[in-house]
Each structure stands twice: as C-alpha cells, then as structure tokens.
N, C-alpha and C positions, 0 to 999 in steps of 0.2 A: 823686360817687356817682349820680347821673342821669344817664340816657342823652339823647343830645340830641334823639333820635325818643322823641315818647308813645308810648305803648301802644296796641292798636286801639281805635281807637272813642273814645280821647280821655281826660279825665282821672275823667270817669265813666260809663267803660264797665260795662254791667251782668255779674255773677258768670254763671258756667255751669250755676248750682243757683236761682237767684232770676229770675221777671222783670222784677224792676222795677230800674233801673237804680241802683247804690250806689254812693258814691264812695269806699268802700272794702269788704275783706271781713273787718275787724276787727270784733270787737263794741265797743257802742259804751258798754260800763262805765265811769263816768268814772275808779275806777282808775288811778294812773299806776303806773309801773314803778320798780324799786329806781334806776333812773338820775334819777328824780327827785323833787325833794322838795314838801313839800308846801306852799309859797309860793314865787311867782317871785323872782328874784333882783333885785337892789335896779339899777335904772338907771341906766344911765352917761351919758344925754344928758339934756338941760333939757326938751325939745320932748313936747308931749302925744302919747301913742300915735296911732300911724296904724293904725285898723283896717282890717279887708279883706287885698286881695290888693295886691304890690307890681306898679309898671305899668314898663314898658318905657323905658330909660335913666335911673330914678332911681336914687341911689346910697346904698347900705346904709354907713353908718357913716364916711363920707368916703371910701372906698376902692372899694366892688365897684359897678360901674356893672350896671344887670340890664340883660340883653341880650334873654331871652325866658323866659316861664314863667306857671305853675308847669308842669315838666314832669314827667313820669313820673304814677303813681299817687297820689292823695291820701292820707295814714297819718291822717288823723283827729287828727295832734295839731301839724303840719309841712306845707309847703307846699316846696319844689326848685325854684329858679330857676339859669338859666344865665349867670353873670356875669362879668365883665371885671373883671380883679383891675389896677387902673391904677398900684400901687407894682410888682407883681411882671410886670405885660405879659406874662399869661397866663390861658386861660379857666380857670374854678372852679365849682365849684357851689356853691350857697349853701341852706342848710338853714333856714329863719326858721320859729322855733316859734311855737304859738298864744300867747297871753299867761298862760293858765296852766300851762302846760308848761313847766317850766325843768329840764335837766338839772342832776344834780351835780357838782358844778366838780372833787370828787375823779377821778369817771369819765372828764369831757371831757378833767383832766391827764392820765390813765391811758392815755387814746387818743391824746392828743398824742405822747407816747412811742412809739407801735407804728409799726413800718414792715417791712412786707412785701411782697413784688410780688405776692402774690395778696388783698391786702385793701385796699380805697380805702383813702386817709390822710386822718384829720383835721390839717388844716395851721392853725387857729390857731378862736377861737370869741370869742365877745363877746354884748352886748347892745347892741339898739337902739332905740330908744323903747319900753322895759321889755320886749323880745321879746329872748328868747335867738337868737341864731345862731351856726351852725356853717358853716366852710368846708372842702370835701373836695374832691378829686381828682376833675376832669370826666372821664365817660366818654364818646369819641367814641361807641362804636360801638353804644349804648343797651343795654338791658336783654335774657337771654337772651329775655324773652316777646316782645321785637319780632321774632325769627326762629324763632320754633316752627313746622313740630316737628321734629327733630334725630333721627338715628338712634343706633342703639347704638353703632356706634363711636365717632362723633363725641362721645358723652356721655361714653363712656370717656376719653376724652383730655380731655374738660372736669373730669370726676371729677378726676385727680389734681389739678389746681389747686383746686379746692375742698377736697378733702381736706387739702392743704395748709394753705390758708389756715384751715378750722376748728381744726386743731392749734395755728395762732400762737394764736389767738384765745382757745382754752381754755387751752392753756400760761400764757396772759397773762391769765386770772380770767376771761375773758370767754363769756358763753353768749349767741348772737346770737337766738335763740328766734323767728326770722321769716325762716327760712332760706323762699324762695320763687323761680320765675322773675324775679317784675318788681325781686328783691333781688340778683340775680346779676347785673354787668355786662361787656360787652367793654370795655376800658378803649382801644382803639385804634378806629379808623374800620373797620379791615380785620377786623376781628371774630376778630383769631387771640389777644388776651393777655384770657385773662376771671380778673376779682376780683368780690369778696365788697364787698356794700356795707349801706347803711342801716342803721345800729344801733342806731335810734329806740326797740325794747323790749326791749334787749337788758339781762343781767341780771351783774350783778358778782360773781365767788365770791372770799371771803376765802382768801390763802394755805393751801395745805394741804386747801383744801375739795375734794371733790369733787363735791355735788348739794349744792344749798341751797331751803331752803323759802320759796316764791314769796307773798306778799300783796298780788300784784300781777296776778295772771290774767287778768283783764278784758281785758288788750290782747293779743290776737293775732289771726292769721287762722285759720278753723276749720278751712280746708282741709288746711293743713298743721300743726295743731297736734298736737302728741304728748299720749296719753291722760292723762299725768300733769302736763300743762300746761292741760288744758281741766279737769282733776277740782283744781287747785288746790295741787298737790302738789310734791315737792321736782323740782326741775328741774338737768339737768347737763348733761355734752356729750352725753350719749345721746339728748338731748330738740331738738338740731339734726341728728342724724342721723336721726333719725322723719322731722322736716320735710324731709331730703334723700330720702329713699323716697318722697315724696311728688310733691314735684319733679321727680324723676325720671319717673317716670311722666307727668306733665304736659306736661313737654319731650317725651318720646316719642308720645303721642299727638295734642299742640299745645292740648288742651284737661282741663282737670281732670278727674280719675279721678272726680268725685262727682256728674258734669251730670246734672241732673234730679233729683235728689234733695233733699227738704228738710232743714230743718236738723236735725231728729230723726234721720230718716235716716243722716246724716253721723256723727252723734254715737256711734251704736248701730255704724257700721263701725268708728269709732276703736277703741271700749272693745271690740270683739267680736275684733278683727283681720281683720275681714271687708273692709279697703281692695279695690274693684274693681280688678281688672287686666287689662290687655289679652291676648287670645288667643295673639297672633302673637308672645307674649315668646319670647328665647331661653333653655333652661335653664338657662344661666348666668347670664345677667340679671336672670332670675326668682329665681335662691339669691341676687342680690345684694339684690333689692328686697324678698325674704321678711326676709332677715336684716336689715332696714334696718327694717321694720314691724311687729316683734313688739313684741306690747303690756307685757311685763315690760324695764325698761331693764334688768337685770340679764341678760337672755339678747337683749339687742336688738344688732345691731352695734355697733360704734364704729371710730376709725380705725384698732385694731389690724388691725382683721378686714377693712375696706376695701381698707388696705394689703396683706393679704397676698393678696386678692381679684385685685386691678389685678395683682399680681405674678406671679400665676398660682399661688401656693405654700399648702397647707394650710391653713385657715381656722381658728382652736383658739379659745376662748373665754378670757374677762377670768382664767381661770383655769389655762391652758396643756390645757386638753382639747379633742377634737375635735369642731368645731360643727355641729352638725345641725340642722334644721327642727325646731322643737316638736311632737310629736305628742298629739293631743287626742282621744281616746278617747270624752270625753262621758258615759261611764256604768259601771259597774263589773257583770259577770256571774259567778258563780260558774261555774269551770272543773268538767264532769265528774269528772275523775278525783282531783281537790283542790280541794275549796269554798271553801277559803280563799285560791285564788289568783282573783282579783276582777279585774285585767289584765293586758296583755299585757306592761307592766315586770315587775311581781308574778313573771309565769310565767316571765320572763327570769331571775332572781336562785333560783326555788327550781324546774330542770330536775331536778335529782337528787332531790326530793320523791314524784317519780310515775316510773310507767314512764315515759318521755317516747318512747323509740326505738319502744314499742308504737304510743303513740297515733299518732305521724306516718305510721307505715306503715298505719294503719287512715284516715289522713285527718282524726281527730278535734281536731288544731291546727288545722288551715286552717278548717273552719268554725268553730271557735269566733271565732279570729281577723277573719273577715270582719264578724262581729257589731258589731265596732268599727272597721272600718279596712276597706273591701273592696278597697283596695288591695295594703295591707299583707298583708292574706289571702291573694291570689294569687300573693303572691311567696313566702308560706309552703307553698302548695300546688307550687309551681313546685318548692319545695326538696324537699316530698316524694316528688316523684317523679325529681329528677334526684340524689338521694341513697338513693336504694332499697337500692342495693347495697352502701352505707356507710353504713347509717343512725346509726352515732357518730359520723361526720362529721357527717352533716345534723343532728344534734341539738344540734350543738358552731355550728354558723351559726347554728341558730333564736336561743339566747340574744342575740350577737350582732346577728341582723335585728331583735327585740324589745327592746331596748336597747342600742344602739351605744356606752354610757356604760359599760358592765362592765368590769369591769379584766380582764387576763386571767392566770389561775390556771396557773404554771408551779410546778410541786412544790411548796416552800413560798412562792415568790413570788406577788405580788400586782401585776402591772401595769397601770398607770394609765393610761398613754401611751409613746409611742414613746420618750421622754428618757429613761424608767424602763428599758425594753428596752436601749437603747445601754449605759446604766450597768452592767447586769446583763452584758451580751456583751463589755463592756470589761476586767472585772477579770482578774486576773493568772490566778488561777484561777476560772470560769464556775461560779458557784452552780447547782446542780440541772442540771448538764451534760447529762445523760442526758433529764431531762425536756424540757429545748432540743430538743435532738435529736430527739426524737419528736415534738416539735410542730412542729417543720421538717417533719421526714421525712413526718408524717400531714396537711398540708396545712392545720393548725388556724391556724398563724401568717399565711398570706397573708388567710385568711377574718377574721382579727381585724384586723388593717393595712387590708382593704377596709371592714369595717363602720364602726372609729373614723373614719376620714379622712370616708368619707362621698362623697367628691367622685372627679372625675377624676385627680387626683393620687393621690392614695390608691388607687386602682384602678389606675394605669398600675404603682404600687409593689408592690401585692398579685401582678401579673400576673410581674413581675421576680422576686419572691420564689418564685413557681411554677415560671417557668424554671429559677431556681436548684436547686428541690428536684429536678428532672427531672434535671438536667444534672450536680450538682456529688455524688456519692456517698459522698466518705471525710466522716466526721463534722466533723474540725476544721478541714476547709476550708471545710465549708458553714457550721459558725459564722463563720467568718472573713468569708466571703462575706455572711453574713447582716449581721455588725455593720459591714461596708462601705454595704452596699445602703440600711439604715437611716439610716446616719453617713455620705454620702458625702465630707461635709467632714475627716470625721478622718483623719489621718497614717496609714500604714502605720506597722507596727512592724516595723522592720529593725536586730535587736541594740540598739546602744545610739542607731541614728540613727532618726528620725524622717520618714520620706518623706510629702512634700507632692505631689508630681508625679514622674511617671518619669523624668524627666529630672535625675530629684537621685540617679538610681541609680549612674549610672558614678561620681561623686563618693565615694557610701558606699562604694562596694568600697575604697576606698582607705582607709576610719576604722578598720580593724581589722584583723589578721591571720584573726580567723575569718570574717569575712563573706563572702571568696571562696566558701568552701563553702556558706553560707545562701544567695547567690543562686543557688549550681546549684540546692540544695534547692529555691526559691522557683520558679525558672524549669520545672525538670523537674517539681513538684510542682503545677504550674498556678498557686499564689499571685499571682505577678506578674499572671496575665491577669485572675483572679476581682476581683483590686483594682481592674485596670481596669475592668471589666465594669460592678462595682459605682460607683466614685466618677466615672470619665470614659466613660460610654455611648458617647457620642459618636466615641469614639476608634476608630472599627471595624478603622480601619487598623492603630492599634499592635495590639490585641487579636489580630489575625487572625497577625502577625507574632509575637507570642508564643509563640502556640499553633503555629504551624507550627516555629519555632527547636525546641518541644518533641518535635515528631513529628521531623523530620529528623535531628538528632542525637541522639544518645546520653551516659549521662554518662561514656563514656571517650571523647568530645570534648566534654568539658565546656569545656575550656578556649577552643576555637574557639566554642562557645555562647554564651557570655559576652563572649567579646568583639564577635560581633555584638551582643550586647544590651547592650556599650558603645557602638558606632558608632553602633547607631538611636539612643540618645537622648540621645548628645553628638556631633553632629559635628565637632566641634575634638578630638576622640579622637586622638592620635599613633600611629604603630606602631613597635613597635622591633625595627631588624633590629641583632642584636649590640647594641654598646651605643651605638646612636645611635635616638636618637628622633626620627622623620620625619613632620613636618608636613605638608609636601607631595609629588605625586609627583614633583614634580623632587630633592627631597632625599631619599627612598625611592631613586632611581634612584642618586642618587650614594652612598650609604649602599651599597648591594648591588654596584656596580660597584668598589667601593675594593680588594678584595681578591679572589683565589681562595676565601678561608673567607667572605668573605663572600654572595659568588658561591652557595656551596653551602647558608648560610642562607638564602637569599632563595631559591631554588629548594626550600628543605622549605618555607618560610613558602606558596609557590606551591601545592603540592602538598596541602597543608593546607586550602587555600582562605581564608586569613589576607588575602592581597593584596587577593582578588576583594574579601571581605567590608568590607574597608577603604575600598575606591574606592567601592564600590557604597552598602553603609550610610550613610557621611558624606557623600554627596552629592556625594564630589568627581570622580566619573565617572556621566556621565548613561546615555551611548551607551555601551552595552554590548557589540555587533556586535562590533568588534575583537577586543576582550578574550577573547567565549566563543567564535570561530573559533579563536582560538590556543589557548583552552586545551582543545577540543574536537577538535584532532591525535592521532587514535588513536596515532601511529606516534613523532611526537617527543617525546626526552627532557624530564623538566623541567628542565634546565640549557638545550636548545636553545630550550623555551618563555620560559624565562627572560630569556632574550634576546631575543626578541621581544616579551615585556612592557616589558622596560627602555625597548626604541624607544618604545612607545606611551605608556611615563612621563616619559619626554623624548626628543623625536628628535633634539635637539642631542648625544645622552651620547657617539656613537660609536660602534664594535665590531667586532666581528672581521671580519680580511680575509685570505682563503686565499690562501697562497702555495707555490710548488714551488723545489727544488733545482735546476731544471733550466728553461729556456726553451723548449727541444726535444731532441730525441733519435733521432741515426741510425746503425743498426745498421750499415752497409754492404752488404757481400756475404754473401748467405747463397744457398747450394746447395739445389738440390731434396733433398738429404739433409740439410743445417745445421739445427742449432737453435741459439736464443739466449735468455738469460734477464736481461733488465735490470733495474733498481731504480730507482724514483723517490719521494722524500720531501715529504709536505704537510706545508705548519704554519702556525700564525697571525702573521700579522704583525701584527695589530693590538690590541685591546681585548678581552676578556671571555672567551666560550668557546665555539670553533668547534666546531662540527656541520653534520653533511651525510654525500653519501655521493660514492664516485668510481668511476668506470665506464668502461668502454672504449666508446668509439664506433668502430665500425670493419666495414666489409662483406668483408674479407678475412678468410680463414682462417687467415691466417698469425701472427695475435695473438689471444693467448688471456688472459684477464686474468679474476678473478673481482670481484664488486661488494663494496669496501671500504667498510664504515664509519667517518666519524672524530669523535668525538668527544671534544672537549680537546686531547688531545697530540696531537703530530704523527704520522706515520702514513708509512709505507714500502711501497708497493707494488713488487709484481714481475710484470712482462709477460713472456710466454714469446710467444718470436721465431720461427717452422718455417716452410721453404722445400716442406716436403714435398707436393707436388702442386700446386704451382705453376708457370705458365708462366715456364719459363727468361727471364730478360730482362728481367722484368715489374719495376715500382716500387708496392711494396708500403707502403701508408696508413692510419695510425691516430690518435686522437687519446685521451688521457685524459683525461675533463672530473671536476671535482670540482663539485658542485652545494651550496653551503652557506650558511650563514646570517652569512657572511660574505662572500659573491659566490661567483660562478660562474667557473671557472680551466681553460681546454684547453690540453694538451700536447701540440703532434704530435710522430707518431712513425714513421718509416721504413725500410725495408731494401730492396736492389738483390736479386731472385733469379736465380743463376748455374747454370752447368751445372756437373756435377760429374766430368766424364771425367778431366782431366788431373790433377787434385787426387786422384782415388782410385787412378789410376793413379800417383803419388807415393808418397802414404802406403802404396798395396802392396809398392812396392820397396823402401821404407822399412822396412816390417816383415818383408818376405822376408830382407832381407840383414840383418837380425838374427835372423830365422830359422835363416839359413845359418851364418853366423858362430856361433849358439849350435851348430850340430850339427858346423860344424866342430871347434870345443873339445870340443865331445864324443868326438870322432873321436881328438884327439890323447891326449883324457886315457882311452881304450882304448887306442891302440896303444901308452902310457907303460907300461900296466898290463900288456898283452899282448901281446908284440912278435911273437908268432907266430900270433897272430890279426891283425894289423895287418898281414902280409902275405900277408893273403888279401882282404884287402881294395884297391880301387881304388888305386892311388897318387895323390899329390899331384899335380896336373899339372906344376907345373915344375919335377920329378924326372923327368917323360918328353921324351923326342923329340917332332916333330910329327908323326913317323911313325908312335910308338905312339900318340900322342891319337887318332887316325883310330878308332880301335873306340868312342870313350868316345864321342865329339862325339854320338850320335842321345839320350843320357841328358840331355843339357842345356836344349832344350826344354823334355823332362818335368819337368825339377826345376824351371826357372824358374817354369813355372806351378805347382807346385805349392806354391812359396815365395809366391809373389802370393798364392795363392787363400788360404792358410794365414794370411798376413799381414793380407791385409783382412779376413777372415772375426773375427782377435781384435780386428783395430780396432773392429769394428762392435759386437763384444759388451762392448767395455768403453765404446763410446758411451752403446748402452744400458743397461748396467747405471747409469751417471751419473746419466743423465737419472732413473732411477728414484728412485735416492738423492734426489735434489733436491726430487720430487714427493712423497715422503714425508717428508723434513724440515718444506715447507712446508705 
C-alpha cells in the first residue's frame, strides 16, 4: 500500500495551504468511519500494549519483521511500515492502527476477497498487542505524490487504471473517500503499474445501495473532499470522482489547487464550484476536470462519463442525455418582448411565444443574454450575424444554444436523444417522413446534433450530416444515409439479409433471386456508397470504387458492374467460363482453351472486360502493363487478344503454330510474255486461334500478291507471276511471309525469265496451221456446193505439175505470213482474256 520512498519533506511535511507543519491533511474530528466500531477488537496476545512507533527489526505477531518506517504520510489513525514476511519470504506493507481505531471484521473480510490488478490487495489482518494491523501489497515505486508533476498525456494513461480500480471497488460496495496523490501508488519500481491503496476511511455500501448517509464525515482530507462529504450528507461513487478531479489538478501542477488559501476559502471553493484551474489546461482536459468537479453529484461525471471521454466518444449523463457543463445564470431578468421569460433556458422553451426572428435581426436577444453570460451572449450575436439571410434557421439554432437539452420536434415526434432519432428512422415506415426530410434539407438536424453533444465528436457528426445534405438530393437516400450516419453500427437492410460489412455483399447476392436487381439499384442509386460513407468513413478507397463503378457503367452493363462489385469485396470470387468456375488464372486458361466454343466464350468475356475485372479486382494480377498492352491493340481481333491473354494467364499452355502446304515454290521458266498463278495454303498446326497477316516480300516486279489476313481457319493465297519487263535469263525470287500469333513462317518463291522467240514462232505456226486447215476445209466445202465456182479457184497443189505451180509460188510466203500473224493475234487475245477472267474471279 505504501511506497518505499517517503513523500517530500518526510511524514510531517507542511500542506500547501497552511504555514505550520501538520502530520495529516485530514480533520482531527475523533469520529470514526463506518469501517471502524466504537470499541477495539479483543487482543490476541497477552503482552501489554506497546505505545508509539515500531522499531527496525521488531517482529509483529511473530511473522512480520520491520525493515523501516513509518513510510508515507501519517493518516492520523495508523502508521505504515515496510516489513519482511518471514513466512512468505517477500516484502509487504503493514498498517498498524492506533489503539482506539479498529476496522470492522466484516469490512476486512470483504477486502480480503477483493483482487484486482489496479487495487492494492489486503493479504491478511490481525491484532497485535491490542492494536489492529493490516498486511498489504508493498508498492516499490512509491506514491504518485513522489513523482509530480505529470503531463496531461501521462495522466490520461494513468486515468484508465484509476477508473478501472474505482469501478471494481464501487461494484464491491466500497467508496474510498480519500482519493489523492499520496493514496495512488506505483506497484513496481519502474513506475509503470499504478494501483489504488489506503482504504483507511472507506465506506461500505450495502448491496443495491448507490449512496449512503455518512455518520463519520470527520475523517477526510479537505483539499480532496467532495461537498457532500464535507457537509456530512450521502456519499457514493461520485464522491470518489470529485476527489479524482482535485487529484488530477494536483498531479498536473505538482501542488494543491488550493495552495495559499485558508480553510474557509477552500470550503467556499468546494461548495460554490470555484475550484481553481490552471490557465494552460487543454480544452479536452478542462472538460474532464469540469465534469468531475461539479457540485451536485447527480450532474457530476462518474465511471460511465470518464470511460466515454477516454474512448473519445460522446459523453452522456446517467439518464442518457448529452452531457454539458452547467450554465449558471445567477439571476433572473425579464425579457423585453415577453416579461415572463426571465432566463435563457426559459427563452429556449418559449421562442414561439414572441417574434424571435424580428428580435434576432434587431440584436435584442444577444443584448439580453449578455446580462447573464458574456460568452453566451457573444455566441448569440455571432448567430444573429451568421443567419441574417436565413433567420428562421437562426431562431432554431438559438433554442439549442440556450438549452441544448431540448428535444427535437419533428412533426408529432419529440426526440430527446440520438437513439430516439435512430429508432424513428429505422422503422419500416418513417413517421413524419416529410418533416424528417425537411429537417435534414434545412440544416436543422445538424444544428441539433452539434448542440446536443456539445463536444468535438458531436461537431464532427454535425459536419458529416451537413456534407450529406449538400451531397444527397434524393429524399429516400438522404434518410437512409442519415440513419447510418447517426448509427454507423447498424447493419444495412438488403432484402432479407442484414449486411454488417461490405465484404458480405457478394455472399448476399446468392441469398435470393431478387437480390441481384436490388444490388443493381443500390449500386447505381448510390445506396452502397452512402452506406460505406456513413458506417465506414475511413474506407475512402472503397467509396471511390463504388462511385467510379456507377459512373463508368450503365444499367445496360449491370452484369459487368455487379461482377466488379463481387470481385472487389470478395477476392475469392471465381470466374465462370461455360460450365467451369475458374478459381485461378491457370484454371481459367485451361477452361478457355479446351474447345473452339470455349475460345469464343473467352473472347466474349474479354471484350466485355470481365477477365480484366476478375484479374485486377481480386488481386490475382497486380502488374497490368502487359495485359493492358494486349487489350489496347486497335487492330487485333478479340480472338487474337484472347490467345495473347491465355499466354499471360499460363505461359505453359501452348498455342497456335503456323504451317504451310509447301516448303518452297518454283515456277520454272517464264518468258517475258508469260504469266502464271501459284497457290499456297497456310493453316494452324497447333492449339487455339491462329491470327495474323500474310504478305509478299520481294523486290521483283514479277511477283504480285495482296496482303491476306488469317483469322482462325486455313487461308489459301494466290501469287501471280509474270515475266513481262524482266531481263531474259534472270532468276526472280520472293518470299511469302506469314506473321501470326503462332509464329513467323517464310515460304521462298522463284522462277527463271526466258526469251519468247522460238516459243512464239512455234505457237504461231501451230495456230496458222489450224487456220490454214480451217480455210482448206472451207474451200472443200465451197467446191462441193458449187463446182463451177470451185473451177475458178486455184487448184490444189497436188493436182498440178511442177511447171504449173510456178505461177503460184509467189503467194506462198504471203499466205504463210498471214497465217502466222493471224495465229499469233488469236493466241494473245485468248491469253489476255483468260488472265482478266482469273482476276475477276479473285
């Protein structure tokens, strides 16, 4: 219980408010607390009482050897010694009471059963030489008084342990009644573990009691005593919290807040609520101290309020209303427009009884309020200026500025707190719906929320409601967002499902046939985004994702948008390709590559963006550069892109291989007047979809071929060869090149250019012979039909003698030339016609 080191100045150090040294700050009233009976307990030993202090090495009750002491402050009822437990072989603190001070056995038994990490434990008790003693934990770090002053941050950390310890004691029916720096200890020498000790003047509460009438108010320390304790009235848990408030001020400054004040001044400060505060208190810490030092226990902070303050939550009174500092007007002054109104709180309740808007515009209200409280009056004056253009809203804010505890009136509803507003909004049919919408859109709701809480959390909540009002124009969505802003822990109603987190959305989509269309409405209507903004405001990335989805897609693309939603909030979402649900990129690649039909399905998924959404939205693909490069190709077909994506999904999956039906083509000899057509077929010798282009690579003009695409099926290309204009005897070469997703293939072509002389002559003779034969047949026909005419013609050569043929030999060369010319012309005309027909067919 006591620390190893003594308080500064020893056991009889002077207090801060009295010049004379005093052994204790407690009053010397001989009345005992309820822990002590009127007569001492019977002695267990037979020896005569030993008056005075214990000496070093003296053994108490045959077990506890005194090491040093007294240590710490003298309480006026007992001294504390550091002792060695000869049985337990450890150091303990022994408190030896004066002869006429004896704790009640029932109280000691209650303390013996209490064990808590933030409370000094009572290990045992007894009577030695007629004096009662208690054995407690020894606190090696001393009391907090030995280490003052502390900063606000350090005290906030200690406050958690103090509050836990007090709550344990109060739940056990014990009111400490003497919380002060010298009764708060560090259990360890490193001063990390803080505990509450010294229960010498504690009161016991019976089970079910919240306060108890004290008959022993004389034992207390004046500086830390609550007004009800000084006045001898009922004490309860709030009594300890008042002492805690004084203790915090003492620990902050390193001295009592009443330093230099006499006893009457200290009493007056307690009863009037005028305990001096340091000027450098932060607003947050000042609110804590103000709450703890309220005069009336009903308004004073206790465990519930301090715990909420430590958590940074809104502080509520014991009745569930928002906690605010008490406003002390000090007097009553009739208001000019309504003399029955004599206080600001009365004006807040009766703003409808006079023309408050007119008086605000004229400045009458702020002038009157300043007569009570200058700070409050200035706030009203600022209100009059701020709301000059919207004075009705200003009048509404005035009500809650003057009395923040007023309920919010919405239609027939009177909402006293946030919970009642949430309850009304959560009903299937919101009561006074139009009034709720009006209160939200006019700004009244945010004013009420800020006034009701009165702290940073309430102001932050009001700001969020104002942002909601500016952002959401749809009334239904606005009320929905308001409900979840006021109650962020409330699950979102999603059909029959209640969503606690957005990660539950994908599973909820499978809960019913109508939930898909509901999800579409929630996504594009902004309901999902508003829910996250209200319930999970720290998830900015998820909120931005939902808003981008609604902007990027339309309801016609709802399937893709909902799939993106699934992938984002459930990275384990599989992708369906036909009848297969693929859970990994390798599984997806195998599902797509299994057949031509599945390849078409994969290309469809790719074109709709489903594959990219799945890979990126679920985190299966983090580096999208290669994928985006494939998808951005403006020329490639989706089938070709699909093949490229398959390689990215599974580099070992294999793919198409381009092959041709010939390794090389040789057209032989072409004269300068010859042409020829060659055909070459390309096809896929592997798996998947073959795509690419087939071109001719040649510097010779003897080869002609148009660029040919290859897309899936085999392709046959025609190459036109011509020797026209080429050097006779030259060798012409070219390559047909297929550049595809199945590789590159080159097929060489060649032909030799020949001279056309003998071939032309031969063709002419052959054609001339045919023409001559045709003419001979024609003559025979005429001779048979008209013999007379036939006699006028030249006889057949074989019918004449050599002498007779001499006149006709001159016609032979001419006839021969004529036949050759006619035959050559006919040949070339037929050849040109054939080439034109082939070009037309191609």
